[in-house]
Biopython code that builds the backbone (N, CA, C, O; Angstrom):
import numpy as np
from Bio.PDB.StructureBuilder import StructureBuilder

atoms = [
    (1, "MET", "N", (77.921, 112.071, 100.386)),
    (1, "MET", "CA", (78.597, 110.720, 100.447)),
    (1, "MET", "C", (77.743, 109.785, 101.315)),
    (1, "MET", "O", (77.351, 110.145, 102.425)),
    (2, "GLN", "N", (77.480, 108.667, 100.834)),
    (2, "GLN", "CA", (76.672, 107.677, 101.558)),
    (2, "GLN", "C", (77.552, 106.620, 102.235)),
    (2, "GLN", "O", (78.643, 106.310, 101.757)),
    (3, "SER", "N", (77.082, 106.096, 103.308)),
    (3, "SER", "CA", (77.904, 105.038, 103.936)),
    (3, "SER", "C", (76.949, 103.981, 104.532)),
    (3, "SER", "O", (75.808, 104.283, 104.881)),
    (4, "GLY", "N", (77.418, 102.816, 104.631)),
    (4, "GLY", "CA", (76.655, 101.704, 105.254)),
    (4, "GLY", "C", (75.697, 101.031, 104.312)),
    (4, "GLY", "O", (76.087, 100.122, 103.578)),
    (5, "THR", "N", (74.471, 101.446, 104.312)),
    (5, "THR", "CA", (73.463, 100.733, 103.545)),
    (5, "THR", "C", (72.584, 101.595, 102.680)),
    (5, "THR", "O", (72.143, 102.648, 103.138)),
    (6, "ILE", "N", (72.316, 101.222, 101.500)),
    (6, "ILE", "CA", (71.361, 101.921, 100.644)),
    (6, "ILE", "C", (70.100, 101.084, 100.661)),
    (6, "ILE", "O", (70.110, 99.856, 100.579)),
    (7, "ARG", "N", (69.001, 101.839, 100.774)),
    (7, "ARG", "CA", (67.660, 101.115, 100.757)),
    (7, "ARG", "C", (67.027, 101.455, 99.407)),
    (7, "ARG", "O", (67.040, 102.611, 98.986)),
    (8, "VAL", "N", (66.495, 100.484, 98.757)),
    (8, "VAL", "CA", (65.775, 100.628, 97.466)),
    (8, "VAL", "C", (64.349, 100.025, 97.689)),
    (8, "VAL", "O", (64.230, 98.838, 97.993)),
    (9, "ASP", "N", (63.326, 100.804, 97.546)),
    (9, "ASP", "CA", (61.929, 100.311, 97.695)),
    (9, "ASP", "C", (61.387, 100.100, 96.223)),
    (9, "ASP", "O", (61.389, 100.980, 95.362)),
    (10, "LEU", "N", (60.934, 98.839, 96.060)),
    (10, "LEU", "CA", (60.457, 98.475, 94.714)),
    (10, "LEU", "C", (58.951, 98.327, 94.613)),
    (10, "LEU", "O", (58.438, 97.849, 93.601)),
    (11, "HIS", "N", (58.231, 98.739, 95.670)),
    (11, "HIS", "CA", (56.784, 98.644, 95.667)),
    (11, "HIS", "C", (56.236, 99.389, 94.434)),
    (11, "HIS", "O", (56.664, 100.502, 94.126)),
    (12, "GLY", "N", (55.297, 98.762, 93.750)),
    (12, "GLY", "CA", (54.599, 99.391, 92.606)),
    (12, "GLY", "C", (55.382, 99.224, 91.314)),
    (12, "GLY", "O", (54.920, 99.675, 90.266)),
    (13, "MET", "N", (56.559, 98.589, 91.350)),
    (13, "MET", "CA", (57.306, 98.472, 90.073)),
    (13, "MET", "C", (57.108, 97.018, 89.509)),
    (13, "MET", "O", (56.822, 96.044, 90.206)),
    (14, "ASN", "N", (57.296, 97.009, 88.191)),
    (14, "ASN", "CA", (57.317, 95.665, 87.596)),
    (14, "ASN", "C", (58.800, 95.173, 87.553)),
    (14, "ASN", "O", (59.685, 95.886, 88.025)),
    (15, "CYS", "N", (59.064, 94.017, 87.017)),
    (15, "CYS", "CA", (60.453, 93.424, 87.124)),
    (15, "CYS", "C", (61.435, 94.236, 86.350)),
    (15, "CYS", "O", (62.572, 94.413, 86.787)),
    (16, "VAL", "N", (61.029, 94.745, 85.196)),
    (16, "VAL", "CA", (62.047, 95.546, 84.375)),
    (16, "VAL", "C", (62.357, 96.847, 85.150)),
    (16, "VAL", "O", (63.532, 97.196, 85.263)),
    (17, "GLN", "N", (61.360, 97.578, 85.688)),
    (17, "GLN", "CA", (61.600, 98.781, 86.459)),
    (17, "GLN", "C", (62.464, 98.484, 87.728)),
    (17, "GLN", "O", (63.383, 99.240, 88.044)),
    (18, "ALA", "N", (62.162, 97.413, 88.417)),
    (18, "ALA", "CA", (62.837, 97.041, 89.574)),
    (18, "ALA", "C", (64.248, 96.711, 89.329)),
    (18, "ALA", "O", (65.103, 97.122, 90.114)),
    (19, "GLN", "N", (64.562, 96.006, 88.313)),
    (19, "GLN", "CA", (65.930, 95.680, 87.905)),
    (19, "GLN", "C", (66.790, 96.947, 87.589)),
    (19, "GLN", "O", (67.953, 97.087, 87.967)),
    (20, "ALA", "N", (66.088, 97.845, 86.855)),
    (20, "ALA", "CA", (66.717, 99.146, 86.555)),
    (20, "ALA", "C", (67.042, 99.892, 87.828)),
    (20, "ALA", "O", (68.121, 100.471, 87.951)),
    (21, "ALA", "N", (66.120, 99.888, 88.780)),
    (21, "ALA", "CA", (66.364, 100.613, 90.048)),
    (21, "ALA", "C", (67.487, 100.040, 90.831)),
    (21, "ALA", "O", (68.303, 100.767, 91.397)),
    (22, "VAL", "N", (67.538, 98.722, 90.871)),
    (22, "VAL", "CA", (68.623, 98.123, 91.644)),
    (22, "VAL", "C", (69.951, 98.272, 90.911)),
    (22, "VAL", "O", (70.977, 98.501, 91.552)),
    (23, "ASP", "N", (69.959, 98.154, 89.665)),
    (23, "ASP", "CA", (71.207, 98.367, 88.852)),
    (23, "ASP", "C", (71.725, 99.861, 89.080)),
    (23, "ASP", "O", (72.927, 100.087, 89.214)),
    (24, "ALA", "N", (70.812, 100.817, 89.116)),
    (24, "ALA", "CA", (71.191, 102.219, 89.371)),
    (24, "ALA", "C", (71.780, 102.343, 90.781)),
    (24, "ALA", "O", (72.819, 102.987, 90.927)),
    (25, "ALA", "N", (71.194, 101.782, 91.795)),
    (25, "ALA", "CA", (71.717, 101.755, 93.184)),
    (25, "ALA", "C", (73.045, 101.090, 93.272)),
    (25, "ALA", "O", (73.889, 101.548, 94.042)),
    (26, "LEU", "N", (73.295, 100.042, 92.540)),
    (26, "LEU", "CA", (74.596, 99.391, 92.495)),
    (26, "LEU", "C", (75.660, 100.321, 91.927)),
    (26, "LEU", "O", (76.774, 100.400, 92.444)),
    (27, "ARG", "N", (75.296, 101.030, 90.845)),
    (27, "ARG", "CA", (76.256, 102.003, 90.283)),
    (27, "ARG", "C", (76.556, 103.103, 91.207)),
    (27, "ARG", "O", (77.701, 103.549, 91.280)),
    (28, "ARG", "N", (75.530, 103.595, 91.961)),
    (28, "ARG", "CA", (75.755, 104.664, 92.880)),
    (28, "ARG", "C", (76.543, 104.311, 94.130)),
    (28, "ARG", "O", (77.109, 105.181, 94.793)),
    (29, "ALA", "N", (76.571, 103.043, 94.435)),
    (29, "ALA", "CA", (77.198, 102.571, 95.655)),
    (29, "ALA", "C", (78.696, 102.803, 95.656)),
    (29, "ALA", "O", (79.418, 102.246, 94.829)),
    (30, "GLY", "N", (79.142, 103.591, 96.543)),
    (30, "GLY", "CA", (80.594, 103.890, 96.599)),
    (30, "GLY", "C", (81.293, 102.870, 97.483)),
    (30, "GLY", "O", (80.713, 101.873, 97.914)),
    (31, "GLY", "N", (82.554, 103.161, 97.731)),
    (31, "GLY", "CA", (83.359, 102.192, 98.533)),
    (31, "GLY", "C", (82.844, 102.101, 99.991)),
    (31, "GLY", "O", (83.111, 101.112, 100.674)),
    (32, "SER", "N", (82.128, 103.098, 100.454)),
    (32, "SER", "CA", (81.692, 103.070, 101.868)),
    (32, "SER", "C", (80.337, 102.335, 101.987)),
    (32, "SER", "O", (79.866, 102.127, 103.105)),
    (33, "VAL", "N", (79.715, 101.946, 100.898)),
    (33, "VAL", "CA", (78.468, 101.189, 101.032)),
    (33, "VAL", "C", (78.748, 99.712, 100.983)),
    (33, "VAL", "O", (79.417, 99.221, 100.073)),
    (34, "TYR", "N", (78.231, 99.003, 101.969)),
    (34, "TYR", "CA", (78.518, 97.621, 102.076)),
    (34, "TYR", "C", (77.255, 96.724, 101.889)),
    (34, "TYR", "O", (77.381, 95.518, 101.680)),
    (35, "ARG", "N", (76.079, 97.309, 101.965)),
    (35, "ARG", "CA", (74.818, 96.564, 101.712)),
    (35, "ARG", "C", (73.745, 97.324, 100.942)),
    (35, "ARG", "O", (73.619, 98.543, 101.059)),
    (36, "LEU", "N", (73.024, 96.627, 100.205)),
    (36, "LEU", "CA", (71.859, 97.263, 99.565)),
    (36, "LEU", "C", (70.651, 96.470, 99.988)),
    (36, "LEU", "O", (70.485, 95.287, 99.691)),
    (37, "GLU", "N", (69.806, 97.208, 100.711)),
    (37, "GLU", "CA", (68.580, 96.594, 101.212)),
    (37, "GLU", "C", (67.502, 96.847, 100.138)),
    (37, "GLU", "O", (67.125, 97.978, 99.829)),
    (38, "VAL", "N", (67.035, 95.701, 99.594)),
    (38, "VAL", "CA", (66.002, 95.751, 98.553)),
    (38, "VAL", "C", (64.644, 95.383, 99.143)),
    (38, "VAL", "O", (64.419, 94.240, 99.542)),
    (39, "ILE", "N", (63.761, 96.342, 99.192)),
    (39, "ILE", "CA", (62.412, 96.102, 99.728)),
    (39, "ILE", "C", (61.481, 95.743, 98.557)),
    (39, "ILE", "O", (61.115, 96.621, 97.776)),
    (40, "HIS", "N", (61.100, 94.483, 98.427)),
    (40, "HIS", "CA", (60.284, 94.063, 97.353)),
    (40, "HIS", "C", (58.870, 93.670, 97.734)),
    (40, "HIS", "O", (58.001, 93.519, 96.875)),
    (41, "GLY", "N", (58.633, 93.497, 99.110)),
    (41, "GLY", "CA", (57.283, 93.151, 99.499)),
    (41, "GLY", "C", (57.036, 91.706, 99.336)),
    (41, "GLY", "O", (57.853, 91.010, 98.733)),
    (42, "TYR", "N", (55.896, 91.189, 99.867)),
    (42, "TYR", "CA", (55.567, 89.803, 99.723)),
    (42, "TYR", "C", (54.085, 89.523, 99.625)),
    (42, "TYR", "O", (53.684, 88.440, 99.200)),
    (43, "HIS", "N", (53.266, 90.486, 100.013)),
    (43, "HIS", "CA", (51.828, 90.248, 99.979)),
    (43, "HIS", "C", (51.320, 90.223, 98.563)),
    (43, "HIS", "O", (50.327, 89.538, 98.320)),
    (44, "GLY", "N", (51.903, 90.901, 97.615)),
    (44, "GLY", "CA", (51.401, 90.971, 96.247)),
    (44, "GLY", "C", (51.960, 89.876, 95.383)),
    (44, "GLY", "O", (51.740, 89.908, 94.172)),
    (45, "GLY", "N", (52.691, 88.877, 95.938)),
    (45, "GLY", "CA", (53.298, 87.844, 95.183)),
    (45, "GLY", "C", (54.828, 87.768, 95.296)),
    (45, "GLY", "O", (55.406, 88.574, 96.026)),
    (46, "THR", "N", (55.479, 86.885, 94.645)),
    (46, "THR", "CA", (56.866, 86.721, 94.819)),
    (46, "THR", "C", (57.682, 86.957, 93.558)),
    (46, "THR", "O", (58.846, 86.565, 93.477)),
    (47, "ARG", "N", (57.070, 87.594, 92.590)),
    (47, "ARG", "CA", (57.763, 87.780, 91.297)),
    (47, "ARG", "C", (59.037, 88.703, 91.466)),
    (47, "ARG", "O", (60.104, 88.381, 90.942)),
    (48, "LEU", "N", (58.904, 89.820, 92.185)),
    (48, "LEU", "CA", (60.058, 90.700, 92.354)),
    (48, "LEU", "C", (61.091, 90.014, 93.258)),
    (48, "LEU", "O", (62.281, 90.084, 92.949)),
    (49, "ARG", "N", (60.702, 89.362, 94.348)),
    (49, "ARG", "CA", (61.665, 88.670, 95.183)),
    (49, "ARG", "C", (62.407, 87.621, 94.382)),
    (49, "ARG", "O", (63.633, 87.547, 94.470)),
    (50, "ASP", "N", (61.710, 86.805, 93.603)),
    (50, "ASP", "CA", (62.324, 85.760, 92.811)),
    (50, "ASP", "C", (63.345, 86.358, 91.815)),
    (50, "ASP", "O", (64.455, 85.845, 91.677)),
    (51, "MET", "N", (62.953, 87.450, 91.126)),
    (51, "MET", "CA", (63.838, 88.084, 90.201)),
    (51, "MET", "C", (65.104, 88.603, 90.867)),
    (51, "MET", "O", (66.204, 88.413, 90.349)),
    (52, "ILE", "N", (64.946, 89.269, 92.035)),
    (52, "ILE", "CA", (66.117, 89.803, 92.719)),
    (52, "ILE", "C", (67.040, 88.692, 93.121)),
    (52, "ILE", "O", (68.244, 88.819, 92.899)),
    (53, "ARG", "N", (66.561, 87.600, 93.702)),
    (53, "ARG", "CA", (67.412, 86.573, 94.112)),
    (53, "ARG", "C", (68.011, 85.747, 92.966)),
    (53, "ARG", "O", (69.077, 85.155, 93.134)),
    (54, "ARG", "N", (67.373, 85.700, 91.853)),
    (54, "ARG", "CA", (67.898, 84.999, 90.640)),
    (54, "ARG", "C", (68.981, 85.827, 90.021)),
    (54, "ARG", "O", (70.082, 85.334, 89.771)),
    (55, "VAL", "N", (68.685, 87.087, 89.768)),
    (55, "VAL", "CA", (69.604, 87.939, 88.942)),
    (55, "VAL", "C", (70.811, 88.347, 89.816)),
    (55, "VAL", "O", (71.960, 88.261, 89.382)),
    (56, "TYR", "N", (70.525, 88.793, 91.052)),
    (56, "TYR", "CA", (71.614, 89.328, 91.884)),
    (56, "TYR", "C", (72.332, 88.304, 92.701)),
    (56, "TYR", "O", (73.350, 88.629, 93.313)),
    (57, "GLY", "N", (71.851, 87.056, 92.748)),
    (57, "GLY", "CA", (72.519, 86.018, 93.423)),
    (57, "GLY", "C", (73.801, 85.569, 92.692)),
    (57, "GLY", "O", (74.694, 84.956, 93.277)),
    (58, "ARG", "N", (73.851, 85.890, 91.432)),
    (58, "ARG", "CA", (75.062, 85.583, 90.593)),
    (58, "ARG", "C", (75.707, 86.836, 90.017)),
    (58, "ARG", "O", (76.585, 86.743, 89.160)),
    (59, "HIS", "N", (75.303, 87.940, 90.455)),
    (59, "HIS", "CA", (75.871, 89.217, 89.988)),
    (59, "HIS", "C", (77.310, 89.375, 90.480)),
    (59, "HIS", "O", (77.589, 89.130, 91.654)),
    (60, "PRO", "N", (78.251, 89.793, 89.575)),
    (60, "PRO", "CA", (79.654, 89.907, 90.053)),
    (60, "PRO", "C", (79.905, 90.955, 91.124)),
    (60, "PRO", "O", (80.909, 90.897, 91.834)),
    (61, "GLY", "N", (79.026, 91.878, 91.236)),
    (61, "GLY", "CA", (79.251, 92.974, 92.244)),
    (61, "GLY", "C", (78.613, 92.646, 93.628)),
    (61, "GLY", "O", (78.714, 93.401, 94.595)),
    (62, "VAL", "N", (77.941, 91.444, 93.645)),
    (62, "VAL", "CA", (77.256, 91.071, 94.949)),
    (62, "VAL", "C", (77.932, 89.886, 95.508)),
    (62, "VAL", "O", (78.064, 88.850, 94.857)),
    (63, "LYS", "N", (78.362, 90.037, 96.719)),
    (63, "LYS", "CA", (79.087, 88.900, 97.402)),
    (63, "LYS", "C", (78.174, 87.772, 97.793)),
    (63, "LYS", "O", (78.456, 86.597, 97.561)),
    (64, "ARG", "N", (77.084, 88.159, 98.387)),
    (64, "ARG", "CA", (76.035, 87.123, 98.746)),
    (64, "ARG", "C", (74.666, 87.818, 98.990)),
    (64, "ARG", "O", (74.579, 89.045, 99.043)),
    (65, "LEU", "N", (73.659, 87.036, 99.128)),
    (65, "LEU", "CA", (72.324, 87.504, 99.519)),
    (65, "LEU", "C", (72.004, 87.071, 100.868)),
    (65, "LEU", "O", (72.359, 85.962, 101.267)),
    (66, "GLU", "N", (71.304, 87.945, 101.644)),
    (66, "GLU", "CA", (70.733, 87.614, 102.937)),
    (66, "GLU", "C", (69.244, 87.971, 102.977)),
    (66, "GLU", "O", (68.802, 88.976, 102.420)),
    (67, "THR", "N", (68.512, 87.124, 103.646)),
    (67, "THR", "CA", (67.152, 87.425, 103.895)),
    (67, "THR", "C", (67.053, 88.616, 104.826)),
    (67, "THR", "O", (67.767, 88.684, 105.826)),
    (68, "GLY", "N", (66.140, 89.591, 104.495)),
    (68, "GLY", "CA", (66.040, 90.719, 105.356)),
    (68, "GLY", "C", (65.400, 90.465, 106.661)),
    (68, "GLY", "O", (65.133, 89.312, 106.999)),
    (69, "LEU", "N", (65.136, 91.505, 107.432)),
    (69, "LEU", "CA", (64.470, 91.386, 108.745)),
    (69, "LEU", "C", (63.121, 90.760, 108.652)),
    (69, "LEU", "O", (62.643, 90.153, 109.610)),
    (70, "ASN", "N", (62.477, 90.901, 107.475)),
    (70, "ASN", "CA", (61.147, 90.316, 107.302)),
    (70, "ASN", "C", (61.133, 89.645, 105.890)),
    (70, "ASN", "O", (62.127, 89.670, 105.166)),
    (71, "GLN", "N", (60.004, 89.066, 105.547)),
    (71, "GLN", "CA", (59.916, 88.337, 104.283)),
    (71, "GLN", "C", (59.846, 89.261, 103.074)),
    (71, "GLN", "O", (59.947, 88.828, 101.926)),
    (72, "GLY", "N", (59.665, 90.572, 103.373)),
    (72, "GLY", "CA", (59.528, 91.528, 102.234)),
    (72, "GLY", "C", (60.810, 92.247, 101.803)),
    (72, "GLY", "O", (60.749, 93.200, 101.026)),
    (73, "SER", "N", (61.984, 91.797, 102.306)),
    (73, "SER", "CA", (63.192, 92.360, 101.826)),
    (73, "SER", "C", (64.319, 91.373, 101.711)),
    (73, "SER", "O", (64.357, 90.337, 102.374)),
    (74, "THR", "N", (65.248, 91.741, 100.830)),
    (74, "THR", "CA", (66.476, 90.931, 100.600)),
    (74, "THR", "C", (67.639, 91.882, 100.663)),
    (74, "THR", "O", (67.560, 92.975, 100.102)),
    (75, "GLU", "N", (68.711, 91.515, 101.318)),
    (75, "GLU", "CA", (69.910, 92.326, 101.412)),
    (75, "GLU", "C", (70.962, 91.811, 100.424)),
    (75, "GLU", "O", (71.240, 90.612, 100.397)),
    (76, "LEU", "N", (71.523, 92.655, 99.654)),
    (76, "LEU", "CA", (72.609, 92.325, 98.755)),
    (76, "LEU", "C", (73.888, 92.793, 99.460)),
    (76, "LEU", "O", (74.110, 93.990, 99.645)),
    (77, "VAL", "N", (74.737, 91.805, 99.854)),
    (77, "VAL", "CA", (75.947, 92.130, 100.525)),
    (77, "VAL", "C", (77.017, 92.439, 99.485)),
    (77, "VAL", "O", (77.356, 91.569, 98.683)),
    (78, "LEU", "N", (77.545, 93.629, 99.479)),
    (78, "LEU", "CA", (78.539, 94.064, 98.467)),
    (78, "LEU", "C", (79.916, 93.807, 98.940)),
    (78, "LEU", "O", (80.790, 93.414, 98.168)),
    (79, "ARG", "N", (80.137, 94.036, 100.281)),
    (79, "ARG", "CA", (81.403, 93.788, 100.846)),
    (79, "ARG", "C", (81.216, 93.655, 102.387)),
    (79, "ARG", "O", (80.177, 94.053, 102.914)),
    (80, "GLU", "N", (82.177, 93.120, 103.073)),
    (80, "GLU", "CA", (82.067, 92.940, 104.511)),
    (80, "GLU", "C", (82.329, 94.217, 105.247)),
    (80, "GLU", "O", (82.977, 95.108, 104.699)),
    (81, "TYR", "N", (81.862, 94.350, 106.457)),
    (81, "TYR", "CA", (82.008, 95.557, 107.286)),
    (81, "TYR", "C", (83.366, 96.015, 107.296)),
    (81, "TYR", "O", (83.675, 97.017, 107.941)),
]
sb = StructureBuilder()
sb.init_structure("model")
sb.init_model(0)
sb.init_chain("A")
sb.init_seg("    ")
for serial, (resi, resn, name, xyz) in enumerate(atoms, 1):
    if name == "N":
        sb.init_residue(resn, " ", resi, " ")
    sb.init_atom(name, np.array(xyz, "f"), 0.0, 1.0, " ", f" {name:<3s}", serial, name[0])
structure = sb.get_structure()
């Protein structure tokens, strides 16, 4: 059983693979998971970051997006603490 935050690292993936990985993590997230930390990187461009923010910014299972601790990650808030 997982609790708190699930981390998904998308390095080396294209947008289709990245979306499949995030969707799978959202399906795995149980009631005790409140955040999904998506590590997309930023040195190689912004394609993954832009896709994450566009697709999951309006996803019904995501309450809101937050910028991660650095430019290379975005947190999907699923529920409050």
